[in-house]
N, CA, C and O atoms as a Tripos MOL2 file, in Angstrom:
@<TRIPOS>MOLECULE
protein
  256   255    64     0     0
PROTEIN
NO_CHARGES

@<TRIPOS>ATOM
      1 N         -39.3760   16.4250  -29.2690 N.3       1 MET1
      2 CA        -37.9760   16.2840  -29.6030 C.3       1 MET1
      3 C         -37.2240   15.7310  -28.3980 C.2       1 MET1
      4 O         -37.4310   16.1630  -27.2640 O.2       1 MET1
      5 N         -36.3930   14.8130  -28.6550 N.am      2 ARG2
      6 CA        -35.6630   14.1380  -27.5850 C.3       2 ARG2
      7 C         -34.1970   14.5790  -27.6050 C.2       2 ARG2
      8 O         -33.5700   14.6140  -28.6630 O.2       2 ARG2
      9 N         -33.6540   14.9170  -26.4270 N.am      3 THR3
     10 CA        -32.2460   15.2930  -26.3550 C.3       3 THR3
     11 C         -31.4570   14.1480  -25.7580 C.2       3 THR3
     12 O         -31.9280   13.4470  -24.8630 O.2       3 THR3
     13 N         -30.2720   13.9720  -26.2570 N.am      4 THR4
     14 CA        -29.4050   12.9140  -25.7220 C.3       4 THR4
     15 C         -28.3180   13.5640  -24.8910 C.2       4 THR4
     16 O         -27.8010   14.6300  -25.2270 O.2       4 THR4
     17 N         -27.9880   12.9060  -23.8120 N.am      5 THR5
     18 CA        -26.9070   13.3990  -22.9580 C.3       5 THR5
     19 C         -25.7170   12.4740  -23.0960 C.2       5 THR5
     20 O         -25.8580   11.2540  -23.1770 O.2       5 THR5
     21 N         -24.5530   13.0770  -23.1200 N.am      6 ARG6
     22 CA        -23.3270   12.2980  -23.2190 C.3       6 ARG6
     23 C         -22.9080   11.8650  -21.8280 C.2       6 ARG6
     24 O         -23.0470   12.6340  -20.8760 O.2       6 ARG6
     25 N         -22.4000   10.6520  -21.6890 N.am      7 PRO7
     26 CA        -21.9350   10.2080  -20.3640 C.3       7 PRO7
     27 C         -20.7250   11.0130  -19.9180 C.2       7 PRO7
     28 O         -19.9090   11.4370  -20.7360 O.2       7 PRO7
     29 N         -20.6210   11.2130  -18.6350 N.am      8 SER8
     30 CA        -19.4980   11.9650  -18.0780 C.3       8 SER8
     31 C         -18.2150   11.1600  -18.2280 C.2       8 SER8
     32 O         -18.2470    9.9650  -18.5240 O.2       8 SER8
     33 N         -17.0820   11.8330  -18.0190 N.am      9 TRP9
     34 CA        -15.7900   11.1370  -18.1280 C.3       9 TRP9
     35 C         -15.6810   10.0660  -17.0450 C.2       9 TRP9
     36 O         -15.0350    9.0410  -17.2610 O.2       9 TRP9
     37 N         -16.3070   10.2880  -15.8730 N.am     10 GLY10
     38 CA        -16.2720    9.2860  -14.8150 C.3      10 GLY10
     39 C         -17.0130    8.0220  -15.2010 C.2      10 GLY10
     40 O         -16.5740    6.9140  -14.8920 O.2      10 GLY10
     41 N         -18.1390    8.1910  -15.8770 N.am     11 ALA11
     42 CA        -18.9080    7.0290  -16.3190 C.3      11 ALA11
     43 C         -18.1520    6.2510  -17.3870 C.2      11 ALA11
     44 O         -18.1830    5.0210  -17.4150 O.2      11 ALA11
     45 N         -17.4650    6.9900  -18.2740 N.am     12 LYS12
     46 CA        -16.6640    6.3100  -19.2940 C.3      12 LYS12
     47 C         -15.5220    5.5250  -18.6600 C.2      12 LYS12
     48 O         -15.2530    4.3850  -19.0390 O.2      12 LYS12
     49 N         -14.8540    6.1480  -17.6910 N.am     13 LEU13
     50 CA        -13.7460    5.4750  -17.0100 C.3      13 LEU13
     51 C         -14.2390    4.2430  -16.2590 C.2      13 LEU13
     52 O         -13.6040    3.1900  -16.3050 O.2      13 LEU13
     53 N         -15.3600    4.3710  -15.5730 N.am     14 ALA14
     54 CA        -15.9070    3.2420  -14.8210 C.3      14 ALA14
     55 C         -16.2680    2.0820  -15.7510 C.2      14 ALA14
     56 O         -16.0510    0.9190  -15.4110 O.2      14 ALA14
     57 N         -16.8150    2.4000  -16.9170 N.am     15 SER15
     58 CA        -17.1810    1.3150  -17.8280 C.3      15 SER15
     59 C         -15.9450    0.6170  -18.3800 C.2      15 SER15
     60 O         -15.9670   -0.5870  -18.6350 O.2      15 SER15
     61 N         -14.8660    1.3770  -18.5640 N.am     16 ARG16
     62 CA        -13.6260    0.7520  -19.0380 C.3      16 ARG16
     63 C         -12.9640   -0.0860  -17.9600 C.2      16 ARG16
     64 O         -12.3530   -1.1090  -18.2690 O.2      16 ARG16
     65 N         -13.0670    0.3120  -16.7280 N.am     17 MET17
     66 CA        -12.3900   -0.3820  -15.6340 C.3      17 MET17
     67 C         -13.1250   -1.6450  -15.1950 C.2      17 MET17
     68 O         -12.5360   -2.4790  -14.5060 O.2      17 MET17
     69 N         -14.3690   -1.8100  -15.5670 N.am     18 ARG18
     70 CA        -15.1250   -2.9830  -15.1300 C.3      18 ARG18
     71 C         -14.5060   -4.2810  -15.6230 C.2      18 ARG18
     72 O         -14.6360   -5.3100  -14.9620 O.2      18 ARG18
     73 N         -13.8430   -4.2560  -16.7590 N.am     19 GLY19
     74 CA        -13.2340   -5.4550  -17.3110 C.3      19 GLY19
     75 C         -11.9630   -5.8600  -16.5810 C.2      19 GLY19
     76 O         -11.5010   -6.9890  -16.7450 O.2      19 GLY19
     77 N         -11.3870   -4.9770  -15.7860 N.am     20 GLN20
     78 CA        -10.1490   -5.2510  -15.0700 C.3      20 GLN20
     79 C         -10.4970   -5.7550  -13.6650 C.2      20 GLN20
     80 O         -10.9440   -4.9790  -12.8210 O.2      20 GLN20
     81 N         -10.3020   -7.0060  -13.4250 N.am     21 SER21
     82 CA        -10.6070   -7.5280  -12.0920 C.3      21 SER21
     83 C          -9.3600   -8.1440  -11.4820 C.2      21 SER21
     84 O          -8.9730   -9.2550  -11.8430 O.2      21 SER21
     85 N          -8.7320   -7.4300  -10.5620 N.am     22 GLY22
     86 CA         -7.5740   -7.9620   -9.8680 C.3      22 GLY22
     87 C          -6.2640   -7.6860  -10.5830 C.2      22 GLY22
     88 O          -6.2200   -7.0840  -11.6560 O.2      22 GLY22
     89 N          -5.2110   -8.1480   -9.9500 N.am     23 MET23
     90 CA         -3.8730   -7.9220  -10.4920 C.3      23 MET23
     91 C          -3.4220   -9.1340  -11.2940 C.2      23 MET23
     92 O          -3.8780  -10.2550  -11.0680 O.2      23 MET23
     93 N          -2.5250   -8.8870  -12.2250 N.am     24 SER24
     94 CA         -1.9400   -9.9870  -12.9790 C.3      24 SER24
     95 C          -0.7780  -10.5770  -12.1780 C.2      24 SER24
     96 O          -0.3970  -10.0420  -11.1360 O.2      24 SER24
     97 N          -0.2370  -11.6490  -12.6570 N.am     25 THR25
     98 CA          0.8540  -12.3270  -11.9640 C.3      25 THR25
     99 C           2.0720  -11.4300  -11.8280 C.2      25 THR25
    100 O           2.7260  -11.4300  -10.7860 O.2      25 THR25
    101 N           2.3830  -10.6680  -12.8620 N.am     26 ALA26
    102 CA          3.5310   -9.7590  -12.8000 C.3      26 ALA26
    103 C           3.3160   -8.6840  -11.7430 C.2      26 ALA26
    104 O           4.2520   -8.3170  -11.0330 O.2      26 ALA26
    105 N           2.1000   -8.1790  -11.6350 N.am     27 GLU27
    106 CA          1.8030   -7.1660  -10.6200 C.3      27 GLU27
    107 C           1.9120   -7.7540   -9.2200 C.2      27 GLU27
    108 O           2.3870   -7.0870   -8.3010 O.2      27 GLU27
    109 N           1.4770   -8.9930   -9.0530 N.am     28 TYR28
    110 CA          1.6390   -9.6620   -7.7580 C.3      28 TYR28
    111 C           3.1150   -9.8050   -7.4100 C.2      28 TYR28
    112 O           3.5100   -9.5930   -6.2640 O.2      28 TYR28
    113 N           3.9250  -10.1640   -8.3950 N.am     29 ALA29
    114 CA          5.3510  -10.3460   -8.1530 C.3      29 ALA29
    115 C           6.0020   -9.0350   -7.7390 C.2      29 ALA29
    116 O           6.7980   -9.0110   -6.8000 O.2      29 ALA29
    117 N           5.6790   -7.9530   -8.4200 N.am     30 VAL30
    118 CA          6.2500   -6.6490   -8.0770 C.3      30 VAL30
    119 C           5.7540   -6.2010   -6.7040 C.2      30 VAL30
    120 O           6.5300   -5.6740   -5.9070 O.2      30 VAL30
    121 N           4.4770   -6.4050   -6.4240 N.am     31 GLY31
    122 CA          3.9240   -6.0420   -5.1160 C.3      31 GLY31
    123 C           4.5560   -6.8380   -3.9940 C.2      31 GLY31
    124 O           4.8610   -6.2860   -2.9360 O.2      31 GLY31
    125 N           4.7530   -8.1190   -4.2090 N.am     32 THR32
    126 CA          5.3890   -8.9690   -3.2040 C.3      32 THR32
    127 C           6.8380   -8.5630   -2.9770 C.2      32 THR32
    128 O           7.3000   -8.5180   -1.8370 O.2      32 THR32
    129 N           7.5490   -8.2700   -4.0470 N.am     33 LEU33
    130 CA          8.9380   -7.8320   -3.9410 C.3      33 LEU33
    131 C           9.0380   -6.5130   -3.1710 C.2      33 LEU33
    132 O           9.9260   -6.3440   -2.3360 O.2      33 LEU33
    133 N           8.1410   -5.5960   -3.4490 N.am     34 ALA34
    134 CA          8.1440   -4.3200   -2.7320 C.3      34 ALA34
    135 C           7.8400   -4.5210   -1.2520 C.2      34 ALA34
    136 O           8.4530   -3.8720   -0.4040 O.2      34 ALA34
    137 N           6.9080   -5.4050   -0.9330 N.am     35 ALA35
    138 CA          6.5690   -5.6670    0.4640 C.3      35 ALA35
    139 C           7.7360   -6.3130    1.2050 C.2      35 ALA35
    140 O           8.0030   -5.9690    2.3560 O.2      35 ALA35
    141 N           8.4240   -7.2310    0.5670 N.am     36 VAL36
    142 CA          9.5680   -7.8940    1.1900 C.3      36 VAL36
    143 C          10.7070   -6.8910    1.3940 C.2      36 VAL36
    144 O          11.3690   -6.9090    2.4320 O.2      36 VAL36
    145 N          10.9340   -6.0260    0.4170 N.am     37 ALA37
    146 CA         11.9850   -5.0130    0.5610 C.3      37 ALA37
    147 C          11.6630   -4.0630    1.7050 C.2      37 ALA37
    148 O          12.5450   -3.7200    2.4920 O.2      37 ALA37
    149 N          10.4120   -3.6350    1.8040 N.am     38 PHE38
    150 CA         10.0000   -2.7510    2.8890 C.3      38 PHE38
    151 C          10.1550   -3.4400    4.2380 C.2      38 PHE38
    152 O          10.6100   -2.8210    5.2000 O.2      38 PHE38
    153 N           9.7820   -4.7140    4.3180 N.am     39 ALA39
    154 CA          9.9280   -5.4540    5.5720 C.3      39 ALA39
    155 C          11.3970   -5.5960    5.9540 C.2      39 ALA39
    156 O          11.7380   -5.5060    7.1340 O.2      39 ALA39
    157 N          12.2650   -5.8160    4.9790 N.am     40 GLY40
    158 CA         13.6990   -5.9200    5.2600 C.3      40 GLY40
    159 C          14.2760   -4.6170    5.7900 C.2      40 GLY40
    160 O          15.0580   -4.6170    6.7400 O.2      40 GLY40
    161 N          13.8890   -3.5120    5.1740 N.am     41 ILE41
    162 CA         14.3640   -2.2090    5.6470 C.3      41 ILE41
    163 C          13.8360   -1.9240    7.0380 C.2      41 ILE41
    164 O          14.5740   -1.4320    7.8920 O.2      41 ILE41
    165 N          12.5660   -2.2270    7.2790 N.am     42 LEU42
    166 CA         11.9740   -2.0100    8.5980 C.3      42 LEU42
    167 C          12.6610   -2.8630    9.6570 C.2      42 LEU42
    168 O          12.9050   -2.3900   10.7670 O.2      42 LEU42
    169 N          12.9720   -4.1030    9.3320 N.am     43 LEU43
    170 CA         13.6790   -4.9810   10.2670 C.3      43 LEU43
    171 C          15.0590   -4.4320   10.5870 C.2      43 LEU43
    172 O          15.4830   -4.4390   11.7430 O.2      43 LEU43
    173 N          15.7600   -3.9560    9.5660 N.am     44 LYS44
    174 CA         17.1000   -3.3960    9.7690 C.3      44 LYS44
    175 C          17.0470   -2.1640   10.6740 C.2      44 LYS44
    176 O          17.9000   -1.9940   11.5460 O.2      44 LYS44
    177 N          16.0510   -1.3120   10.4660 N.am     45 VAL45
    178 CA         15.9190   -0.0990   11.2880 C.3      45 VAL45
    179 C          15.5550   -0.4580   12.7250 C.2      45 VAL45
    180 O          16.1280    0.0900   13.6670 O.2      45 VAL45
    181 N          14.6140   -1.3650   12.8940 N.am     46 LEU46
    182 CA         14.1520   -1.7010   14.2470 C.3      46 LEU46
    183 C          15.1790   -2.4800   15.0530 C.2      46 LEU46
    184 O          15.1330   -2.4570   16.2830 O.2      46 LEU46
    185 N          16.1020   -3.1670   14.3960 N.am     47 THR47
    186 CA         17.1180   -3.9210   15.1310 C.3      47 THR47
    187 C          18.4100   -3.1300   15.3140 C.2      47 THR47
    188 O          19.3810   -3.6600   15.8540 O.2      47 THR47
    189 N          18.4390   -1.8760   14.8750 N.am     48 SER48
    190 CA         19.6330   -1.0560   15.0900 C.3      48 SER48
    191 C          19.7030   -0.6410   16.5620 C.2      48 SER48
    192 O          18.6830   -0.5670   17.2480 O.2      48 SER48
    193 N          20.9000   -0.3750   17.0230 N.am     49 GLY49
    194 CA         21.1270   -0.0530   18.4280 C.3      49 GLY49
    195 C          20.3470    1.1450   18.9470 C.2      49 GLY49
    196 O          19.6590    1.0200   19.9600 O.2      49 GLY49
    197 N          20.4260    2.3020   18.2940 N.am     50 PRO50
    198 CA         19.7050    3.4760   18.8030 C.3      50 PRO50
    199 C          18.1940    3.2850   18.8670 C.2      50 PRO50
    200 O          17.5480    3.7330   19.8140 O.2      50 PRO50
    201 N          17.6360    2.6270   17.8730 N.am     51 VAL51
    202 CA         16.1870    2.4180   17.8630 C.3      51 VAL51
    203 C          15.7890    1.4300   18.9560 C.2      51 VAL51
    204 O          14.7690    1.6230   19.6180 O.2      51 VAL51
    205 N          16.5770    0.3790   19.1540 N.am     52 GLN52
    206 CA         16.2680   -0.5860   20.2120 C.3      52 GLN52
    207 C          16.3190    0.0720   21.5850 C.2      52 GLN52
    208 O          15.4520   -0.1710   22.4240 O.2      52 GLN52
    209 N          17.3270    0.9000   21.8160 N.am     53 SER53
    210 CA         17.4150    1.5430   23.1250 C.3      53 SER53
    211 C          16.2710    2.5380   23.3090 C.2      53 SER53
    212 O          15.7390    2.6590   24.4120 O.2      53 SER53
    213 N          15.8830    3.2470   22.2570 N.am     54 ALA54
    214 CA         14.7620    4.1790   22.3590 C.3      54 ALA54
    215 C          13.4670    3.4380   22.6430 C.2      54 ALA54
    216 O          12.6590    3.8810   23.4590 O.2      54 ALA54
    217 N          13.2670    2.3030   21.9690 N.am     55 LEU55
    218 CA         12.0580    1.5210   22.2090 C.3      55 LEU55
    219 C          12.0250    0.9280   23.6110 C.2      55 LEU55
    220 O          10.9780    0.9230   24.2580 O.2      55 LEU55
    221 N          13.1590    0.4300   24.0830 N.am     56 SER56
    222 CA         13.1790   -0.1370   25.4290 C.3      56 SER56
    223 C          12.9650    0.9440   26.4820 C.2      56 SER56
    224 O          12.2850    0.7010   27.4790 O.2      56 SER56
    225 N          13.5370    2.1460   26.2770 N.am     57 ASP57
    226 CA         13.2810    3.2550   27.2000 C.3      57 ASP57
    227 C          11.8020    3.6270   27.2030 C.2      57 ASP57
    228 O          11.2180    3.8880   28.2550 O.2      57 ASP57
    229 N          11.2160    3.6480   26.0360 N.am     58 LEU58
    230 CA          9.7890    3.9820   25.9320 C.3      58 LEU58
    231 C           8.9290    2.9520   26.6610 C.2      58 LEU58
    232 O           7.9870    3.3180   27.3640 O.2      58 LEU58
    233 N           9.2460    1.6760   26.4980 N.am     59 ILE59
    234 CA          8.4780    0.6190   27.1630 C.3      59 ILE59
    235 C           8.6820    0.6770   28.6680 C.2      59 ILE59
    236 O           7.7280    0.4980   29.4250 O.2      59 ILE59
    237 N           9.9100    0.9240   29.1160 N.am     60 GLU60
    238 CA         10.1650    1.0200   30.5530 C.3      60 GLU60
    239 C           9.4010    2.1880   31.1680 C.2      60 GLU60
    240 O           8.8370    2.0550   32.2540 O.2      60 GLU60
    241 N           9.3770    3.3410   30.4770 N.am     61 ARG61
    242 CA          8.6230    4.4990   30.9950 C.3      61 ARG61
    243 C           7.1320    4.2090   31.0230 C.2      61 ARG61
    244 O           6.4310    4.6500   31.9330 O.2      61 ARG61
    245 N           6.6410    3.4730   30.0370 N.am     62 ALA62
    246 CA          5.2080    3.1660   29.9940 C.3      62 ALA62
    247 C           4.8210    2.1980   31.1070 C.2      62 ALA62
    248 O           3.7180    2.2900   31.6450 O.2      62 ALA62
    249 N           5.7120    1.2730   31.4600 N.am     63 LEU63
    250 CA          5.3970    0.2930   32.4920 C.3      63 LEU63
    251 C           5.6680    0.8070   33.8990 C.2      63 LEU63
    252 O           5.1730    0.2350   34.8710 O.2      63 LEU63
    253 N           6.4360    1.8650   34.0190 N.am     64 ALA64
    254 CA          6.7900    2.3730   35.3510 C.3      64 ALA64
    255 C           5.6730    3.2420   35.9330 C.2      64 ALA64
    256 O           5.8030    3.7510   37.0460 O.2      64 ALA64
@<TRIPOS>BOND
     1     1     2 1
     2     2     3 1
     3     3     4 2
     4     3     5 am
     5     5     6 1
     6     6     7 1
     7     7     8 2
     8     7     9 am
     9     9    10 1
    10    10    11 1
    11    11    12 2
    12    11    13 am
    13    13    14 1
    14    14    15 1
    15    15    16 2
    16    15    17 am
    17    17    18 1
    18    18    19 1
    19    19    20 2
    20    19    21 am
    21    21    22 1
    22    22    23 1
    23    23    24 2
    24    23    25 am
    25    25    26 1
    26    26    27 1
    27    27    28 2
    28    27    29 am
    29    29    30 1
    30    30    31 1
    31    31    32 2
    32    31    33 am
    33    33    34 1
    34    34    35 1
    35    35    36 2
    36    35    37 am
    37    37    38 1
    38    38    39 1
    39    39    40 2
    40    39    41 am
    41    41    42 1
    42    42    43 1
    43    43    44 2
    44    43    45 am
    45    45    46 1
    46    46    47 1
    47    47    48 2
    48    47    49 am
    49    49    50 1
    50    50    51 1
    51    51    52 2
    52    51    53 am
    53    53    54 1
    54    54    55 1
    55    55    56 2
    56    55    57 am
    57    57    58 1
    58    58    59 1
    59    59    60 2
    60    59    61 am
    61    61    62 1
    62    62    63 1
    63    63    64 2
    64    63    65 am
    65    65    66 1
    66    66    67 1
    67    67    68 2
    68    67    69 am
    69    69    70 1
    70    70    71 1
    71    71    72 2
    72    71    73 am
    73    73    74 1
    74    74    75 1
    75    75    76 2
    76    75    77 am
    77    77    78 1
    78    78    79 1
    79    79    80 2
    80    79    81 am
    81    81    82 1
    82    82    83 1
    83    83    84 2
    84    83    85 am
    85    85    86 1
    86    86    87 1
    87    87    88 2
    88    87    89 am
    89    89    90 1
    90    90    91 1
    91    91    92 2
    92    91    93 am
    93    93    94 1
    94    94    95 1
    95    95    96 2
    96    95    97 am
    97    97    98 1
    98    98    99 1
    99    99   100 2
   100    99   101 am
   101   101   102 1
   102   102   103 1
   103   103   104 2
   104   103   105 am
   105   105   106 1
   106   106   107 1
   107   107   108 2
   108   107   109 am
   109   109   110 1
   110   110   111 1
   111   111   112 2
   112   111   113 am
   113   113   114 1
   114   114   115 1
   115   115   116 2
   116   115   117 am
   117   117   118 1
   118   118   119 1
   119   119   120 2
   120   119   121 am
   121   121   122 1
   122   122   123 1
   123   123   124 2
   124   123   125 am
   125   125   126 1
   126   126   127 1
   127   127   128 2
   128   127   129 am
   129   129   130 1
   130   130   131 1
   131   131   132 2
   132   131   133 am
   133   133   134 1
   134   134   135 1
   135   135   136 2
   136   135   137 am
   137   137   138 1
   138   138   139 1
   139   139   140 2
   140   139   141 am
   141   141   142 1
   142   142   143 1
   143   143   144 2
   144   143   145 am
   145   145   146 1
   146   146   147 1
   147   147   148 2
   148   147   149 am
   149   149   150 1
   150   150   151 1
   151   151   152 2
   152   151   153 am
   153   153   154 1
   154   154   155 1
   155   155   156 2
   156   155   157 am
   157   157   158 1
   158   158   159 1
   159   159   160 2
   160   159   161 am
   161   161   162 1
   162   162   163 1
   163   163   164 2
   164   163   165 am
   165   165   166 1
   166   166   167 1
   167   167   168 2
   168   167   169 am
   169   169   170 1
   170   170   171 1
   171   171   172 2
   172   171   173 am
   173   173   174 1
   174   174   175 1
   175   175   176 2
   176   175   177 am
   177   177   178 1
   178   178   179 1
   179   179   180 2
   180   179   181 am
   181   181   182 1
   182   182   183 1
   183   183   184 2
   184   183   185 am
   185   185   186 1
   186   186   187 1
   187   187   188 2
   188   187   189 am
   189   189   190 1
   190   190   191 1
   191   191   192 2
   192   191   193 am
   193   193   194 1
   194   194   195 1
   195   195   196 2
   196   195   197 am
   197   197   198 1
   198   198   199 1
   199   199   200 2
   200   199   201 am
   201   201   202 1
   202   202   203 1
   203   203   204 2
   204   203   205 am
   205   205   206 1
   206   206   207 1
   207   207   208 2
   208   207   209 am
   209   209   210 1
   210   210   211 1
   211   211   212 2
   212   211   213 am
   213   213   214 1
   214   214   215 1
   215   215   216 2
   216   215   217 am
   217   217   218 1
   218   218   219 1
   219   219   220 2
   220   219   221 am
   221   221   222 1
   222   222   223 1
   223   223   224 2
   224   223   225 am
   225   225   226 1
   226   226   227 1
   227   227   228 2
   228   227   229 am
   229   229   230 1
   230   230   231 1
   231   231   232 2
   232   231   233 am
   233   233   234 1
   234   234   235 1
   235   235   236 2
   236   235   237 am
   237   237   238 1
   238   238   239 1
   239   239   240 2
   240   239   241 am
   241   241   242 1
   242   242   243 1
   243   243   244 2
   244   243   245 am
   245   245   246 1
   246   246   247 1
   247   247   248 2
   248   247   249 am
   249   249   250 1
   250   250   251 1
   251   251   252 2
   252   251   253 am
   253   253   254 1
   254   254   255 1
   255   255   256 2
@<TRIPOS>SUBSTRUCTURE
     1 MET1         2 RESIDUE 1 A MET
     2 ARG2         6 RESIDUE 1 A ARG
     3 THR3        10 RESIDUE 1 A THR
     4 THR4        14 RESIDUE 1 A THR
     5 THR5        18 RESIDUE 1 A THR
     6 ARG6        22 RESIDUE 1 A ARG
     7 PRO7        26 RESIDUE 1 A PRO
     8 SER8        30 RESIDUE 1 A SER
     9 TRP9        34 RESIDUE 1 A TRP
    10 GLY10       38 RESIDUE 1 A GLY
    11 ALA11       42 RESIDUE 1 A ALA
    12 LYS12       46 RESIDUE 1 A LYS
    13 LEU13       50 RESIDUE 1 A LEU
    14 ALA14       54 RESIDUE 1 A ALA
    15 SER15       58 RESIDUE 1 A SER
    16 ARG16       62 RESIDUE 1 A ARG
    17 MET17       66 RESIDUE 1 A MET
    18 ARG18       70 RESIDUE 1 A ARG
    19 GLY19       74 RESIDUE 1 A GLY
    20 GLN20       78 RESIDUE 1 A GLN
    21 SER21       82 RESIDUE 1 A SER
    22 GLY22       86 RESIDUE 1 A GLY
    23 MET23       90 RESIDUE 1 A MET
    24 SER24       94 RESIDUE 1 A SER
    25 THR25       98 RESIDUE 1 A THR
    26 ALA26      102 RESIDUE 1 A ALA
    27 GLU27      106 RESIDUE 1 A GLU
    28 TYR28      110 RESIDUE 1 A TYR
    29 ALA29      114 RESIDUE 1 A ALA
    30 VAL30      118 RESIDUE 1 A VAL
    31 GLY31      122 RESIDUE 1 A GLY
    32 THR32      126 RESIDUE 1 A THR
    33 LEU33      130 RESIDUE 1 A LEU
    34 ALA34      134 RESIDUE 1 A ALA
    35 ALA35      138 RESIDUE 1 A ALA
    36 VAL36      142 RESIDUE 1 A VAL
    37 ALA37      146 RESIDUE 1 A ALA
    38 PHE38      150 RESIDUE 1 A PHE
    39 ALA39      154 RESIDUE 1 A ALA
    40 GLY40      158 RESIDUE 1 A GLY
    41 ILE41      162 RESIDUE 1 A ILE
    42 LEU42      166 RESIDUE 1 A LEU
    43 LEU43      170 RESIDUE 1 A LEU
    44 LYS44      174 RESIDUE 1 A LYS
    45 VAL45      178 RESIDUE 1 A VAL
    46 LEU46      182 RESIDUE 1 A LEU
    47 THR47      186 RESIDUE 1 A THR
    48 SER48      190 RESIDUE 1 A SER
    49 GLY49      194 RESIDUE 1 A GLY
    50 PRO50      198 RESIDUE 1 A PRO
    51 VAL51      202 RESIDUE 1 A VAL
    52 GLN52      206 RESIDUE 1 A GLN
    53 SER53      210 RESIDUE 1 A SER
    54 ALA54      214 RESIDUE 1 A ALA
    55 LEU55      218 RESIDUE 1 A LEU
    56 SER56      222 RESIDUE 1 A SER
    57 ASP57      226 RESIDUE 1 A ASP
    58 LEU58      230 RESIDUE 1 A LEU
    59 ILE59      234 RESIDUE 1 A ILE
    60 GLU60      238 RESIDUE 1 A GLU
    61 ARG61      242 RESIDUE 1 A ARG
    62 ALA62      246 RESIDUE 1 A ALA
    63 LEU63      250 RESIDUE 1 A LEU
    64 ALA64      254 RESIDUE 1 A ALA
């Protein structure tokens, strides 16, 4: 007598995901927009007065 085993939920998920290769154009657009927004916020924070003075103090202490 032969017994059959059912595939685990991980195996089922993996078999379903194999057909998905990469992002679609809309996903690229959203990802790019999020990256640009994050870069803009980071630029704004790093160019603010308190952060610039803290960074310059840190660099001066490291070089001294």
